[in-house]
Backbone as ProteinMPNN parsed JSONL, in Angstrom:
{"seq_chain_A": "XXXXXXXXXXXXXXXXXXXXXXXXXXXXXXXXXXXXXXXXXXXXXXXXXXXXXXXXXXXXXXXXXXXXXXXXXXXXXXXXXXXXXXXXXXX", "coords_chain_A": {"N_chain_A": [[114.168, 93.222, 92.378], [117.093, 94.238, 90.722], [120.14, 92.999, 89.493], [122.607, 95.154, 89.255], [125.081, 94.878, 88.054], [124.626, 93.089, 86.048], [122.741, 94.212, 84.443], [121.786, 95.952, 81.487], [120.915, 98.445, 79.113], [119.723, 97.629, 75.934], [118.961, 99.011, 73.747], [117.712, 102.285, 72.816], [118.625, 104.124, 74.728], [118.906, 106.835, 74.285], [116.42, 107.858, 74.648], [115.916, 107.959, 77.328], [115.026, 109.588, 80.342], [115.356, 111.109, 83.54], [114.028, 111.341, 86.882], [115.053, 112.384, 89.95], [114.93, 112.291, 93.415], [115.658, 114.144, 96.475], [117.033, 112.347, 98.122], [118.443, 110.632, 96.536], [117.04, 108.56, 95.361], [115.107, 107.589, 92.521], [113.34, 107.666, 89.344], [113.427, 106.339, 86.031], [112.319, 107.378, 82.865], [110.661, 107.007, 79.659], [111.253, 109.446, 77.336], [109.77, 109.851, 75.089], [107.222, 108.551, 75.239], [106.526, 108.65, 77.924], [106.404, 106.49, 79.656], [107.122, 104.774, 82.698], [110.17, 103.272, 83.325], [112.177, 102.171, 85.011], [113.431, 101.914, 88.394], [115.814, 103.943, 90.065], [118.803, 104.383, 91.975], [121.055, 106.583, 93.159], [121.986, 106.817, 90.527], [122.135, 104.188, 89.622], [120.485, 101.42, 88.207], [117.873, 99.784, 89.911], [115.516, 98.401, 89.873], [113.171, 97.126, 87.579], [110.375, 98.256, 85.77], [107.766, 96.138, 85.401], [105.677, 96.275, 83.587], [106.713, 97.267, 81.263], [107.998, 95.269, 79.939], [108.38, 92.925, 77.257], [108.074, 90.155, 77.307], [107.151, 87.258, 79.357], [107.999, 87.708, 82.639], [108.314, 85.702, 84.449], [107.785, 85.745, 87.246], [106.289, 85.836, 90.516], [103.671, 87.692, 91.864], [103.936, 89.125, 95.008], [102.965, 90.99, 96.798], [100.752, 93.806, 97.096], [100.794, 97.282, 97.157], [99.412, 100.315, 98.499], [96.656, 99.891, 98.015], [94.24, 101.086, 98.669], [94.004, 103.248, 97.048], [93.842, 102.304, 94.5], [92.999, 101.825, 91.003], [89.556, 101.601, 90.071], [88.965, 99.576, 88.266], [91.021, 97.764, 88.51], [91.976, 94.451, 89.2], [92.791, 92.559, 91.91], [95.02, 89.85, 92.463], [94.083, 86.686, 93.898], [95.096, 85.691, 97.18], [97.3, 87.355, 97.51], [99.264, 89.449, 99.517], [98.054, 92.485, 100.793], [98.325, 96.032, 101.207], [96.909, 98.882, 102.622], [98.15, 101.319, 102.409], [101.561, 102.091, 102.176], [103.935, 99.377, 102.787], [104.422, 98.096, 106.151], [106.919, 99.648, 108.229], [110.185, 98.276, 108.605], [112.179, 97.417, 111.249]], "CA_chain_A": [[115.492, 93.8, 92.453], [117.907, 93.977, 89.541], [121.585, 93.006, 89.719], [123.078, 96.237, 88.389], [126.248, 94.423, 87.302], [124.163, 92.288, 84.92], [121.722, 94.946, 83.697], [122.194, 96.973, 80.53], [119.948, 98.77, 78.077], [120.242, 97.163, 74.647], [118.652, 100.063, 72.774], [116.825, 103.341, 73.276], [119.165, 104.963, 75.802], [118.726, 108.254, 73.949], [115.07, 108.258, 75.04], [115.803, 107.945, 78.787], [115.123, 110.797, 81.153], [115.272, 110.699, 84.943], [113.648, 112.216, 87.988], [115.708, 111.908, 91.16], [114.608, 113.085, 94.591], [116.786, 114.639, 97.275], [117.755, 111.268, 98.806], [119.136, 109.805, 95.552], [116.121, 107.608, 94.724], [114.375, 108.186, 91.424], [112.759, 106.841, 88.286], [113.765, 106.677, 84.657], [111.153, 107.381, 81.99], [110.844, 107.205, 78.226], [110.847, 110.822, 77.058], [108.829, 109.879, 73.957], [105.856, 108.157, 75.608], [106.286, 108.912, 79.334], [106.335, 105.262, 80.457], [108.134, 104.528, 83.718], [110.943, 102.106, 82.911], [112.919, 101.53, 86.099], [113.824, 102.696, 89.553], [117.258, 104.157, 90.159], [119.328, 104.927, 93.219], [122.385, 107.143, 92.912], [122.349, 106.576, 89.138], [122.199, 102.756, 89.312], [119.173, 100.778, 88.079], [117.648, 98.79, 90.964], [114.26, 97.696, 89.658], [112.588, 97.377, 86.264], [108.92, 98.258, 85.748], [107.413, 94.94, 84.639], [104.748, 96.609, 82.518], [107.415, 97.647, 80.033], [108.643, 94.096, 79.347], [107.636, 92.269, 76.183], [107.846, 88.747, 77.598], [106.756, 86.857, 80.705], [109.183, 87.787, 83.496], [108.334, 84.483, 85.269], [107.811, 86.056, 88.668], [104.991, 85.776, 91.178], [103.381, 88.887, 92.655], [103.86, 88.74, 96.421], [102.221, 91.98, 97.561], [100.274, 95.022, 96.444], [100.797, 98.405, 98.089], [98.52, 101.451, 98.216], [95.436, 99.385, 97.366], [93.095, 101.976, 98.917], [93.901, 104.242, 95.982], [93.968, 101.636, 93.198], [91.93, 102.098, 90.038], [88.364, 100.782, 90.307], [88.958, 98.439, 87.348], [92.123, 96.834, 88.774], [91.606, 93.229, 89.917], [93.932, 92.042, 92.661], [95.028, 88.393, 92.474], [93.792, 86.017, 95.171], [96.216, 85.216, 97.964], [98.401, 88.308, 97.558], [99.216, 90.35, 100.666], [97.767, 93.853, 100.38], [98.49, 97.099, 102.188], [96.113, 100.054, 102.297], [99.137, 102.314, 101.969], [102.828, 101.393, 101.995], [104.146, 98.289, 103.734], [104.903, 98.574, 107.446], [108.359, 99.846, 108.343], [110.924, 97.188, 109.229], [113.29, 97.947, 112.085]], "C_chain_A": [[116.281, 93.368, 91.224], [119.373, 93.997, 89.941], [122.186, 94.014, 88.749], [124.321, 95.855, 87.595], [125.846, 93.642, 86.052], [123.139, 93.014, 84.049], [122.366, 95.9, 82.705], [121.037, 97.213, 79.569], [120.525, 98.282, 76.765], [119.9, 98.129, 73.516], [117.804, 101.126, 73.457], [117.338, 104.238, 74.379], [118.961, 106.444, 75.541], [117.344, 108.766, 74.342], [114.879, 108.286, 76.553], [115.868, 109.349, 79.367], [114.858, 110.374, 82.595], [114.685, 111.783, 85.827], [114.282, 111.609, 89.223], [115.378, 112.858, 92.297], [115.852, 113.416, 95.399], [117.594, 113.542, 97.962], [118.437, 110.31, 97.836], [118.277, 108.767, 94.87], [115.375, 108.307, 93.605], [113.818, 107.166, 90.458], [113.32, 107.287, 86.953], [112.526, 106.463, 83.802], [111.591, 107.4, 80.541], [110.383, 108.62, 77.918], [109.967, 110.941, 75.824], [107.402, 109.599, 74.408], [105.524, 108.392, 77.075], [106.213, 107.683, 80.217], [107.46, 105.213, 81.48], [108.855, 103.243, 83.351], [111.655, 101.404, 84.052], [113.076, 102.491, 87.261], [115.334, 102.845, 89.541], [117.597, 104.677, 91.552], [120.77, 105.326, 92.952], [122.893, 106.753, 91.527], [122.395, 105.126, 88.704], [120.784, 102.183, 89.266], [119.02, 99.728, 89.178], [116.33, 98.046, 90.818], [113.669, 98.093, 88.322], [111.073, 97.301, 86.376], [108.453, 97.124, 84.836], [106.458, 95.219, 83.494], [105.426, 96.999, 81.223], [108.132, 96.468, 79.381], [107.762, 93.479, 78.281], [107.28, 90.83, 76.521], [107.381, 88.513, 79.024], [107.987, 86.884, 81.6], [109.318, 86.588, 84.434], [108.565, 84.794, 86.745], [106.397, 85.942, 89.21], [104.82, 87.042, 92.002], [103.215, 88.458, 94.104], [103.103, 89.752, 97.265], [101.797, 93.136, 96.665], [100.248, 96.114, 97.496], [99.859, 99.495, 97.582], [97.219, 101.008, 97.533], [94.213, 100.26, 97.641], [92.937, 103.032, 97.827], [94.058, 103.61, 94.593], [92.805, 102.02, 92.287], [90.763, 101.137, 90.282], [88.348, 99.527, 89.443], [90.055, 97.421, 87.629], [91.635, 95.664, 89.621], [92.858, 92.691, 90.597], [93.886, 90.518, 92.666], [94.721, 87.835, 93.863], [95.09, 85.615, 95.861], [97.404, 86.151, 98.057], [98.209, 89.226, 98.761], [98.978, 91.766, 100.149], [97.974, 94.813, 101.545], [97.682, 98.298, 101.72], [96.999, 101.176, 101.779], [100.446, 101.555, 101.715], [102.973, 100.252, 102.99], [104.641, 98.832, 105.066], [106.424, 98.689, 107.467], [108.984, 98.646, 109.04], [112.08, 97.79, 109.985], [114.541, 97.146, 111.913]], "O_chain_A": [[116.135, 92.24, 90.751], [119.81, 94.905, 90.649], [122.264, 93.751, 87.549], [124.587, 96.456, 86.555], [126.626, 93.541, 85.105], [122.715, 92.482, 83.022], [123.351, 96.569, 83.015], [120.277, 96.299, 79.252], [121.708, 98.497, 76.5], [120.496, 98.061, 72.441], [117.251, 100.902, 74.534], [116.578, 105.039, 74.922], [118.853, 107.228, 76.484], [117.117, 109.976, 74.366], [113.787, 108.607, 77.022], [116.663, 110.184, 78.934], [114.191, 109.365, 82.826], [114.825, 112.976, 85.559], [114.068, 110.432, 89.511], [115.525, 114.074, 92.169], [116.961, 113.015, 95.046], [118.737, 113.783, 98.351], [118.96, 109.279, 98.26], [118.715, 108.146, 93.901], [115.044, 109.487, 93.72], [113.823, 105.963, 90.721], [113.65, 108.457, 86.761], [111.783, 105.499, 83.987], [112.725, 107.756, 80.221], [109.238, 108.968, 78.207], [109.463, 112.026, 75.535], [106.475, 110.31, 74.021], [104.352, 108.339, 77.447], [105.982, 107.81, 81.42], [108.602, 105.56, 81.181], [108.211, 102.226, 83.093], [111.733, 100.176, 84.071], [112.883, 103.7, 87.134], [116.047, 101.966, 89.057], [116.782, 105.322, 92.211], [121.596, 104.499, 92.565], [124.062, 106.406, 91.357], [122.667, 104.844, 87.537], [119.98, 102.425, 90.166], [119.899, 98.889, 89.371], [116.063, 97.129, 91.594], [113.666, 99.272, 87.969], [110.542, 96.387, 87.006], [108.714, 97.147, 83.633], [106.433, 94.466, 82.52], [104.774, 97.056, 80.181], [108.809, 96.649, 78.369], [106.536, 93.506, 78.388], [106.256, 90.335, 76.049], [107.234, 89.455, 79.802], [108.939, 86.147, 81.343], [110.32, 86.465, 85.139], [109.416, 84.193, 87.401], [105.427, 85.951, 88.452], [105.718, 87.424, 92.753], [102.451, 87.541, 94.402], [102.638, 89.41, 98.352], [102.4, 93.4, 95.625], [99.742, 95.908, 98.599], [99.56, 99.578, 96.39], [96.742, 101.656, 96.601], [93.233, 100.175, 96.902], [91.875, 103.639, 97.691], [94.371, 104.303, 93.625], [91.763, 102.482, 92.75], [90.976, 99.985, 90.659], [87.776, 98.514, 89.844], [90.042, 96.33, 87.059], [90.963, 95.858, 90.634], [93.86, 92.404, 89.942], [92.814, 89.942, 92.855], [95.063, 88.446, 94.876], [96.064, 85.244, 95.205], [98.428, 85.779, 98.631], [97.108, 89.723, 98.995], [99.615, 92.199, 99.189], [97.818, 94.448, 102.711], [97.759, 98.688, 100.555], [96.646, 101.886, 100.837], [100.43, 100.488, 101.102], [102.203, 100.172, 103.947], [105.222, 99.916, 105.111], [107.126, 97.924, 106.806], [108.391, 98.069, 109.951], [112.862, 98.57, 109.442], [115.559, 97.45, 112.534]]}, "name": "protein", "num_of_chains": 1, "seq": "XXXXXXXXXXXXXXXXXXXXXXXXXXXXXXXXXXXXXXXXXXXXXXXXXXXXXXXXXXXXXXXXXXXXXXXXXXXXXXXXXXXXXXXXXXX"}
């Protein structure tokens, strides 16, 4: 999760493009290379795609979702909770 009050793009905003679904959730992409950069909800950044960071984000992976459809070459870390599809709904 990203604190939207503390997040800002420092460069490259002109390359952002967005896809937003009917419920207000979406993704922002780089329109030059197609990389997914972040999740958005009602126009506010709420999560950054870690694969687009240059440095170590110093976080620990806690779960993997949709592992039944992962790439054959992807290696899942030991001790991480996995879900065949999405995580179970929380009431």
